C-alpha positions as CSV (number, residue, x, y, z in Angstrom):
1,M,48.3,122.2,60.7
2,G,49.6,123.0,57.3
3,V,52.9,121.6,56.1
4,K,54.9,119.3,58.3
5,N,58.1,120.9,59.7
6,L,57.6,124.0,57.6
7,W,57.7,126.3,60.6
8,D,61.1,124.8,61.6
9,I,62.4,125.2,58.1
10,L,61.4,129.0,58.2
11,E,62.8,129.5,61.7
12,S,65.7,131.7,60.4
13,C,63.2,134.0,58.8
14,K,61.1,134.6,62.0
15,K,61.0,138.2,63.3
16,T,59.8,139.4,66.6
17,L,58.3,142.8,66.2
18,P,56.8,145.2,68.8
19,L,53.1,145.2,69.0
20,H,52.9,148.8,67.6
21,H,54.2,147.4,64.3
22,L,50.5,146.7,63.7
23,Q,49.5,150.3,64.1
24,N,47.2,151.6,61.3
25,K,47.4,148.2,59.4
26,R,44.5,146.2,58.0
27,V,44.9,142.5,59.1
28,C,43.0,139.3,58.4
29,I,42.5,136.8,61.2
30,D,42.0,133.1,60.7
31,L,39.4,133.0,63.4
32,S,39.4,129.2,63.8
33,C,43.2,129.3,64.6
34,W,42.8,132.0,67.2
35,M,40.0,130.0,68.9
36,V,42.0,126.9,68.9
37,Q,44.9,128.7,70.4
38,L,42.8,130.4,73.1
39,Q,41.0,127.2,73.9
40,N,44.2,125.3,74.4
41,A,45.3,127.9,76.9
42,S,42.1,127.3,79.0
43,K,41.0,123.7,78.6
44,S,39.7,123.1,82.1
45,P,35.9,122.8,82.6
46,F,35.9,125.9,84.8
47,C,37.6,128.0,82.1
48,M,35.2,126.7,79.4
49,K,32.3,127.6,81.6
50,E,33.6,131.1,82.4
51,K,34.4,131.5,78.7
52,V,38.0,132.4,79.4
53,Y,38.8,131.8,75.7
54,L,36.3,134.5,74.8
55,K,37.7,136.9,77.3
56,G,41.2,136.3,75.8
57,L,39.8,137.2,72.4
58,F,38.2,140.3,73.8
59,H,41.5,141.6,75.2
60,R,43.4,140.8,72.0
61,L,40.9,142.7,70.0
62,R,40.8,145.8,72.3
63,A,44.6,146.0,72.2
64,L,44.6,146.0,68.4
65,I,41.7,148.4,68.2
66,A,43.7,151.0,70.3
67,L,46.4,150.8,67.6
68,N,43.8,151.6,64.9
69,C,44.4,148.2,63.4
70,S,41.5,147.3,61.1
71,L,40.6,143.7,61.6
72,I,38.8,141.2,59.4
73,F,37.6,137.8,60.7
74,V,37.8,135.0,58.2
75,T,36.2,131.7,59.0
76,D,36.4,128.2,57.3
77,G,33.7,127.1,54.9
78,S,33.3,123.6,53.6
79,I,36.0,121.0,54.0
80,P,37.7,120.5,50.6
81,A,37.4,117.1,49.2
82,I,41.1,116.7,49.0
83,K,41.2,117.1,52.7
84,L,38.6,114.5,53.8
85,A,41.2,111.9,54.7
86,T,43.0,114.3,57.0
87,Y,39.8,115.5,58.5
88,R,38.8,111.9,59.3
89,R,42.1,111.3,61.1
90,R,41.7,114.4,63.1
91,L,38.2,113.3,64.3
92,N,39.5,109.8,65.0
93,L,37.1,108.4,62.4
94,G,39.8,106.4,60.7
95,S,42.0,107.3,57.8
96,E,40.6,105.0,55.3
97,V,39.1,106.5,52.2
98,T,36.2,104.8,50.5
99,H,36.4,103.6,47.0
100,K,34.2,106.4,45.8
101,E,36.4,109.0,47.3
102,R,39.6,107.7,45.7
103,N,38.7,109.7,42.6
104,L,38.9,113.2,44.2
105,Q,37.3,114.8,41.2
106,K,34.0,113.1,42.0
107,V,33.9,114.0,45.6
108,T,32.3,117.3,46.7
109,S,33.4,119.2,49.7
110,L,31.9,118.3,53.0
111,R,29.8,120.8,54.9
112,R,31.0,121.4,58.5
113,N,29.0,120.6,61.5
114,M,27.8,124.0,62.6
115,G,26.3,122.6,65.8
116,S,29.5,121.3,67.3
117,E,31.0,122.9,70.4
118,F,33.8,124.4,68.5
119,S,31.5,125.9,65.8
120,C,29.5,127.5,68.7
121,M,32.7,129.0,70.0
122,V,33.4,130.5,66.6
123,K,29.8,132.0,66.5
124,E,30.3,133.7,69.9
125,A,33.6,135.2,68.6
126,K,31.9,136.5,65.5
127,V,29.0,138.1,67.6
128,L,31.6,139.8,69.8
129,G,33.5,141.0,66.8
130,M,30.5,142.6,65.2
131,A,29.8,144.5,68.4
132,L,33.3,145.9,68.2
133,G,32.8,146.8,64.5
134,I,34.9,143.9,63.2
135,P,33.4,142.4,60.0
136,C,33.6,138.6,59.2
137,L,34.1,137.0,55.9
138,D,32.9,133.4,55.7
139,G,35.2,131.5,53.4
140,I,34.1,129.1,50.7
141,E,36.5,126.5,51.9
142,E,39.9,127.1,53.7
143,A,40.1,130.3,55.8
144,E,43.9,130.6,55.4
145,A,43.4,130.5,51.6
146,Q,40.9,133.4,51.7
147,C,43.3,135.4,54.0
148,A,46.2,134.6,51.6
149,L,44.2,135.9,48.6
150,L,43.4,139.2,50.4
151,N,47.0,139.6,51.3
152,S,48.4,138.8,47.8
153,E,45.9,141.2,46.3
154,S,47.1,143.9,48.7
155,L,43.7,144.1,50.3
156,C,45.3,143.6,53.7
157,D,48.7,144.1,55.2
158,G,49.1,140.6,56.8
159,C,47.4,137.5,58.1
160,F,47.1,135.9,61.5
161,T,47.2,132.2,61.4
162,L,48.9,129.0,62.8
163,D,48.6,127.1,59.5
164,S,51.9,127.2,57.6
165,D,50.3,126.3,54.3
166,I,49.1,129.9,54.0
167,F,52.4,130.6,52.2
168,L,51.5,128.0,49.7
169,F,48.2,129.8,49.0
170,G,50.2,133.0,48.2
171,A,50.4,135.0,51.4
172,R,53.2,137.5,51.7
173,T,53.2,138.6,55.4
174,V,52.1,136.1,58.1
175,Y,51.7,136.8,61.8
176,R,51.9,133.5,63.7
177,D,51.5,134.6,67.3
178,I,50.7,137.6,69.4
179,C,51.7,138.6,73.0
180,L,50.0,141.4,74.9
181,G,51.0,143.3,78.0
182,D,54.2,145.2,78.7
183,G,56.6,144.6,75.9
184,G,53.9,143.1,73.7
185,Y,55.0,141.6,70.4
186,V,54.0,139.7,67.3
187,I,55.8,136.9,65.5
188,C,56.1,137.7,61.8
189,Y,57.3,135.9,58.7
190,E,57.8,137.7,55.4
191,M,57.8,135.8,52.1
192,A,60.4,138.2,50.8
193,D,62.8,137.0,53.6
194,V,62.1,133.3,52.7
195,E,62.9,134.0,49.1
196,R,66.0,136.0,49.8
197,Q,67.5,134.0,52.7
198,L,66.4,130.4,51.9
199,G,65.8,130.6,48.1
200,Y,62.3,129.1,48.4
201,G,59.5,130.5,46.3
202,R,55.9,129.5,46.4
203,N,56.6,126.6,44.0
204,S,59.3,125.2,46.3
205,L,57.1,125.4,49.3
206,I,54.4,123.4,47.4
207,T,57.0,120.8,46.6
208,L,58.0,120.6,50.2
209,A,54.3,119.9,51.1
210,L,54.3,117.0,48.6
211,L,57.5,115.6,50.0
212,L,57.0,116.2,53.7
213,G,53.3,115.9,54.0
214,S,50.4,118.4,54.5
215,D,46.7,118.6,54.9
216,Y,46.4,117.4,51.3
217,S,49.0,114.7,51.0
218,Q,50.9,112.1,53.1
219,G,54.3,112.9,51.8
220,V,57.2,110.5,51.2
221,Y,57.7,108.1,54.0
222,G,61.1,108.4,55.7
223,L,62.1,111.6,54.0
224,G,63.2,114.3,56.5
225,P,63.2,118.1,56.2
226,E,66.9,118.3,55.4
227,S,66.8,115.9,52.6
228,A,63.6,117.4,51.2
229,C,65.2,121.0,51.3
230,Q,68.3,119.7,49.4
231,I,66.2,118.0,46.8
232,V,64.0,121.2,46.2
233,K,67.1,123.4,46.0
234,S,68.9,121.1,43.6
235,V,65.9,121.4,41.1
236,G,65.1,125.1,41.5
237,D,62.0,127.1,42.2
238,N,61.1,127.9,38.6
239,V,61.0,124.4,37.3
240,V,60.3,122.2,40.2
241,L,56.6,122.0,39.7
242,Q,57.0,121.3,36.0
243,K,59.4,118.5,36.8
244,I,56.8,116.9,39.2
245,A,54.1,117.3,36.7
246,S,56.1,115.5,34.0
247,E,58.0,112.9,36.1
248,G,56.0,112.6,39.3
249,L,58.0,111.9,42.4
250,S,60.3,109.4,40.7
251,F,63.3,111.8,40.8
252,V,62.8,112.1,44.5
253,L,62.7,108.3,45.0
254,K,65.9,108.0,43.0
255,K,67.7,110.3,45.3
256,K,66.2,108.7,48.4
257,G,66.8,105.2,47.3
258,S,70.5,105.8,46.3
259,K,71.2,106.5,50.0
260,K,69.3,103.4,51.4
261,Q,69.6,100.6,48.9
262,G,71.4,101.9,45.8
263,T,70.1,103.4,42.7
264,L,66.8,102.0,41.5
265,S,66.7,100.5,38.0
266,K,64.5,102.4,35.6
267,C,61.4,100.6,34.5
268,N,59.6,101.3,31.4
269,N,56.5,99.5,32.8
270,K,54.5,102.1,34.9
271,E,52.9,99.5,37.1
272,N,56.4,98.0,37.9
273,S,57.6,101.4,38.7
274,L,54.7,102.0,41.1
275,D,55.4,98.7,42.8
276,Q,59.0,99.8,43.3
277,E,58.0,103.1,44.6
278,M,55.8,101.4,47.2
279,N,58.7,99.2,48.3
280,V,60.9,102.2,48.7
281,N,58.2,104.0,50.5
282,G,57.7,101.3,53.0
283,S,54.1,102.3,53.7
284,E,50.8,100.8,53.1
285,Y,49.9,103.9,51.0
286,N,50.9,104.2,47.4
287,L,52.5,107.5,46.4
288,L,50.1,109.9,44.7
289,R,49.5,109.3,41.1
290,D,50.3,112.0,38.6
291,D,46.7,113.2,38.5
292,Q,46.6,113.3,42.3
293,L,49.8,115.3,42.4
294,L,48.3,117.8,40.0
295,Q,45.1,118.1,42.1
296,V,47.2,118.9,45.2
297,I,49.2,121.4,43.3
298,N,46.0,123.1,41.9
299,A,44.5,123.1,45.4
300,Y,47.3,125.4,46.5
301,L,47.6,127.5,43.4
302,K,43.9,127.8,42.7
303,P,42.0,127.6,45.9
304,K,38.2,128.1,46.2
305,C,37.9,131.7,47.6
306,H,35.9,134.8,47.2
307,S,37.5,136.9,44.5
308,A,39.0,140.2,45.3
309,D,36.2,142.0,43.4
310,S,33.3,140.0,44.8
311,D,30.6,141.7,46.8
312,A,31.4,139.6,49.8
313,V,34.9,141.0,49.9
314,H,33.7,144.6,49.3
315,R,31.2,144.3,52.2
316,T,34.0,143.1,54.4
317,L,36.3,145.9,53.5
318,A,33.7,148.5,54.6
319,Q,34.0,150.2,58.0
320,Y,31.6,149.2,60.6
321,P,30.7,151.3,63.7
322,F,31.3,150.3,67.3
323,Q,28.0,149.2,69.0
324,R,28.4,150.2,72.6
325,A,25.0,149.0,73.8
326,K,25.3,145.7,72.0
327,L,28.8,145.1,73.5
328,Q,27.5,145.8,77.0
329,Q,24.7,143.3,76.4
330,I,27.2,140.6,75.1
331,C,29.6,141.1,78.0
332,S,26.8,140.9,80.5
333,Q,25.6,137.7,79.0
334,F,29.0,135.9,78.5
335,F,31.1,137.5,81.3
336,E,28.5,138.8,83.8
337,W,30.1,142.2,83.6
338,P,28.2,145.4,84.5
339,A,28.0,148.0,81.8
340,E,30.5,150.2,83.7
341,K,33.2,147.5,83.6
342,T,32.7,147.0,79.9
343,D,33.0,150.7,79.3
344,E,36.1,150.9,81.4
345,Y,37.8,148.2,79.2
346,I,36.8,149.4,75.8
347,L,35.9,153.1,75.7
348,P,39.6,154.3,76.3
349,K,40.7,152.1,73.4
350,I,38.0,153.3,71.1
351,A,38.9,156.9,71.9
352,E,42.6,156.2,71.3
353,R,41.7,154.7,67.9
354,N,39.7,157.8,67.0
355,L,42.8,160.0,67.9
356,R,45.0,157.8,65.7
357,R,42.6,158.2,62.7
358,F,42.6,162.0,63.2
359,C,46.4,161.9,63.4
360,N,46.5,159.9,60.1
361,L,44.1,162.4,58.5
362,R,46.3,165.3,59.6
363,S,49.5,163.6,58.5
364,T,48.1,162.8,55.0
365,S,47.0,166.4,54.6
366,S,50.5,167.6,55.6
367,N,52.1,165.3,53.1
368,L,49.9,166.8,50.4
369,G,51.2,170.3,51.3
370,L,48.0,171.3,53.2
371,K,49.1,172.3,56.7
372,L,46.0,173.6,58.4
373,P,45.9,174.9,62.0
374,L,43.9,172.7,64.4
375,H,40.9,174.9,64.5
376,E,40.6,175.0,60.7
377,I,40.6,171.3,60.1
378,P,37.1,170.2,58.9
379,V,37.1,167.1,61.1
380,K,37.0,167.9,64.9
381,C,39.8,166.7,67.0
382,P,38.5,164.0,69.4
383,L,40.9,165.2,72.1
384,S,39.5,168.1,74.2
385,A,42.5,169.0,76.5
386,V,45.6,167.6,78.1
387,I,45.2,167.3,81.8
388,K,48.6,166.1,83.1
389,H,51.7,164.3,82.2
390,R,52.0,160.7,83.3
391,K,54.4,157.8,83.2
392,V,52.9,154.3,82.4
393,Q,55.4,151.4,82.5
394,G,58.2,153.8,81.9
395,R,56.5,155.4,78.8
396,D,55.7,159.0,78.6
397,C,51.9,159.5,78.5
398,Y,49.3,162.2,78.9
399,E,46.0,162.1,80.8
400,V,43.5,163.7,78.4
401,S,39.9,164.6,78.2
402,W,37.7,163.7,75.2
403,E,35.2,165.3,73.0
404,E,31.9,163.5,72.1
405,V,33.0,160.1,73.5
406,D,29.8,159.0,75.3
407,G,30.6,157.5,78.6
408,L,34.3,158.5,78.7
409,K,35.6,161.7,80.4
410,T,39.4,161.1,80.7
411,S,41.9,158.4,79.8
412,V,45.7,158.0,79.3
413,V,47.2,157.9,75.9
414,P,50.9,157.8,74.7
415,A,52.6,161.2,74.6
416,D,54.0,160.6,71.1
417,L,50.5,160.1,69.7
418,V,49.3,163.5,71.2
419,E,52.4,165.2,69.9
420,S,51.7,163.9,66.3
421,A,47.9,164.4,66.3
422,C,47.5,167.8,68.1
423,P,50.7,169.5,69.4
424,E,48.6,172.6,70.0
425,K,46.9,170.9,72.9
426,I,50.3,170.2,74.5
427,A,51.3,173.8,74.0
428,E,48.1,175.0,75.8
429,F,48.7,172.5,78.6
430,E,52.3,173.7,79.1
431,E,51.2,177.4,79.1
432,K,48.5,176.7,81.7
433,R,50.8,174.7,83.8
434,A,53.4,177.6,83.8
435,Q,50.6,180.0,84.9
436,G,49.4,177.7,87.6
437,K,53.0,177.3,89.0
438,Q,53.3,181.1,89.2
439,E,49.9,181.4,91.0
440,K,50.7,178.5,93.3
441,L,54.1,180.1,94.2
442,R,52.4,183.4,95.1
443,K,49.7,181.7,97.2
444,S,52.1,179.3,98.9
445,R,54.6,181.8,100.2
446,P,52.7,182.5,103.5
447,K,52.2,178.8,104.0
448,K,55.9,178.1,103.6
449,S,56.6,180.6,106.5
450,E,54.3,178.6,108.7
451,K,56.5,175.5,108.4
452,G,59.2,177.2,110.6
453,S,57.8,180.0,112.7
454,S,55.2,182.7,112.3
455,L,56.2,186.2,111.4
456,A,55.4,187.3,115.0
457,E,57.6,184.6,116.4
458,I,60.4,185.5,114.1
459,D,60.1,189.1,115.1
460,L,60.2,188.3,118.8
461,K,63.4,186.2,118.2
462,L,65.0,188.9,116.3
463,Q,64.2,191.5,118.9
464,K,65.6,189.2,121.7
465,L,68.8,188.5,119.8
466,L,69.3,192.2,118.9
467,R,68.5,193.2,122.5
468,D,71.1,190.7,123.9
469,I,73.7,191.9,121.4
470,D,73.0,195.6,122.2
471,M,73.4,194.8,125.9
472,E,76.6,192.9,125.3
473,S,78.2,195.6,123.1
474,S,76.8,198.7,124.9
475,A,80.1,199.4,126.6
476,A,81.9,199.1,123.2
477,V,79.8,201.6,121.4
478,H,81.6,204.5,122.9
479,D,84.9,205.8,121.8
480,A,88.0,203.6,122.3
481,S,89.7,206.2,124.5
482,A,87.0,206.4,127.1
483,L,88.1,206.0,130.7
484,V,86.4,204.1,133.6
485,V,87.4,205.3,137.1
486,I,87.0,203.0,139.9
487,S,88.0,203.7,143.5
488,G,89.0,200.9,145.8
489,N,86.2,201.8,148.2
490,Q,83.8,203.5,145.8
491,T,80.6,201.8,144.5
492,A,80.2,203.8,141.2
493,A,82.2,204.3,138.0
494,T,82.6,207.4,135.9
495,K,82.9,207.1,132.1
496,V,84.5,210.1,130.5
497,N,84.5,210.8,126.8
498,Q,87.8,211.8,125.3
499,E,86.3,214.9,123.7
500,N,85.0,216.1,127.1
501,Q,87.6,214.8,129.5
502,H,89.4,217.2,131.8
503,P,93.0,218.0,131.2
504,W,94.0,216.5,134.4
505,L,92.8,213.1,133.1
506,D,94.9,213.3,130.0
507,P,98.3,212.0,130.5
508,M,99.6,214.0,127.6
509,S,98.6,217.2,129.3
510,S,99.8,216.2,132.8
511,A,102.6,218.6,132.5
512,K,100.2,221.5,132.3
513,C,98.8,220.5,135.8
514,S,99.9,222.6,138.8
515,D,102.8,221.5,140.8
516,D,100.7,220.5,143.7
517,I,99.0,217.8,141.6
518,P,101.7,215.3,140.8
519,W,101.3,212.5,138.2
520,S,103.1,209.3,138.6
521,E,102.7,205.9,136.9
522,V,102.6,202.9,139.2
523,G,102.1,199.1,138.9
524,P,99.0,197.2,139.8
525,S,97.1,198.8,142.7
526,T,97.6,197.1,146.1
527,T,93.9,197.7,146.6
528,K,91.8,195.0,144.9
529,S,90.2,196.5,141.8
530,E,87.5,195.1,139.5
531,V,85.5,196.2,136.5
532,I,81.8,195.9,137.0
533,D,79.5,195.6,134.0
534,L,76.2,196.9,135.1
535,L,74.3,195.6,132.0
536,S,75.1,191.9,131.8
537,P,77.3,189.4,133.7
538,S,80.7,188.7,132.1
539,P,83.8,186.8,133.1
540,L,86.3,188.6,135.3
541,R,88.7,190.6,133.4
542,Q,92.4,190.4,133.8
543,P,94.2,193.0,135.9
544,R,95.2,196.0,133.9
545,A,97.9,198.6,134.1
546,V,96.6,201.7,136.1
547,S,97.8,205.2,136.7
548,K,97.7,206.8,140.2
549,F,96.2,210.3,140.4
550,T,96.4,212.2,143.6
551,Q,93.7,214.9,144.1
552,S,94.4,218.1,145.9
553,N,92.7,216.8,149.1
554,G,95.3,214.0,149.1
555,Q,92.8,211.2,148.2
556,G,94.2,208.7,145.6
557,I,92.2,207.6,142.5
558,D,93.0,204.6,140.2
559,V,92.6,205.6,136.5
560,I,92.3,202.7,134.0
561,D,93.2,203.3,130.4
562,L,91.1,201.3,127.9
563,S,93.3,200.0,125.2
564,E,92.2,199.1,121.7
565,S,91.9,195.4,122.7
566,E,89.2,196.4,125.2
567,T,87.0,197.6,122.4
568,D,87.2,194.2,120.6
569,V,84.1,192.0,120.5
570,S,83.8,189.7,123.4
571,P,83.4,185.9,122.7
572,E,79.8,186.1,123.9
573,H,79.1,188.8,121.4
574,E,80.7,186.9,118.6
575,T,78.6,183.8,119.4
576,K,75.3,185.6,119.5
577,A,76.1,187.5,116.3
578,R,76.9,184.2,114.6
579,E,73.6,182.8,115.8
580,L,71.8,185.7,114.4
581,R,73.5,185.3,111.0
582,L,72.6,181.6,110.9
583,F,69.0,182.3,112.0
584,L,68.6,185.0,109.3
585,A,70.0,182.6,106.7
586,S,67.6,179.8,107.7
587,I,64.5,182.1,107.3
588,K,65.6,184.0,104.3
589,D,63.7,182.0,101.8
590,D,60.5,182.0,103.9
591,I,60.6,185.8,104.4
592,F,61.6,186.8,100.9
């Protein structure tokens, strides 16, 4: 539990940070708090039977492992003597304290029941953690106190716990909750923010525990968070504990009593003063005596923990290997998972952690001025090659293959991680992809032409269109001054080229003709005339102006002059030419 209402008091200092904030950090975990939290999320008998709480722990751990977050489990030891009354209340054993236990100095701590259901859950979590390479430090008494010591001694970067009294034990960075999945985050509190924004130091928080109540004290009855905060601020963090040690909580009672029933008269007699305190308190419990107040203060300032230089702490800070076979056995026993499913869950995370460690090594070397090419680094890069680019939940990633990761061939990792760890692999991938695109383009050209028509079909269409156009325009290929002679009763036409025509067909040279061959221009012939295109059908042409030529034998011949407009392209010719151009444009990309 911790201190009553303390999380509410610190609400303004709460920060929601993305999950990758924990990347490359060492974090202590109050294991009992996590197990309580996971157990509360799955209280049904079915969930307990299926060990849903342990599966939830497994998925939390694999997410943090992928971030190269070094984890340390910390468990509770014996129950402190000063906490026995609170422990009894939680177990519904009554809150009365025996006469022997009133003197806390003579009561030893109580050993926990290691055979309880909850203790068995904690044991299962420890076994799972050891298979994942997560060490466990068994605390002497309070687990949050041990976590706070490691944090205050800079042996870890933060602590996961639900107990707010961890700040009273000296913790500097506390993570209260964690959320996985898309947009995963952690809830973080920094003691530096508490000091700067609220003005509460460690001494002030201990005083709030005495006033509001905690695992070690009942607090002052009827005193709310706002009043307690005002009292602590009015005294000051530097002197508040000295004031309590010298005066007890009498100064608090004076401020509280002035609001309810006026200022209390000062009594020189200590027993009378305690009676008055009990009356103001309105509770069946007396306020803590001065010696009890000091014991509570010392319990926070000097908790029983493994020291920072102890062998137990040194063993915990060592790096432990991942035990694949053991994890497969545990998951098979607890979750009934086949080995393949266990590998599918954990091996990609282990590989990603190895890549982050390699990235850290390379970054450290670079910061020291040692910038080595990838092939000259003594430690081999765990990433073998980049296979393809991917998008995972809107985030740029790469599918990669791995070196020396037994049981794992490929997985997907964030693109920024690959860029930081081994940009050379990305350059190789881009180069191969460019070459592959060129080869694919060369190979795919014939296939693209098959989508429309084959080359043979295209050739046939072209020939047909060209043949039609040639047939349509064959008459227009000749010189514009060519003549077509049609007799009203004749069945054939004669085409005469201007260069080879006889003088008697040239109107300009008609004057040179003999007198017996007269030339006269007349209107439309009374005989029905028509122009016959022997190559392809076409609409009937409009009547044209003709010249009458009389031969020597007296037979008349109609001579038709082809004007320049006759050499213009016909509508059918234009239509087919346009079709040809459109067709060529449509197949241009396929052919070329």
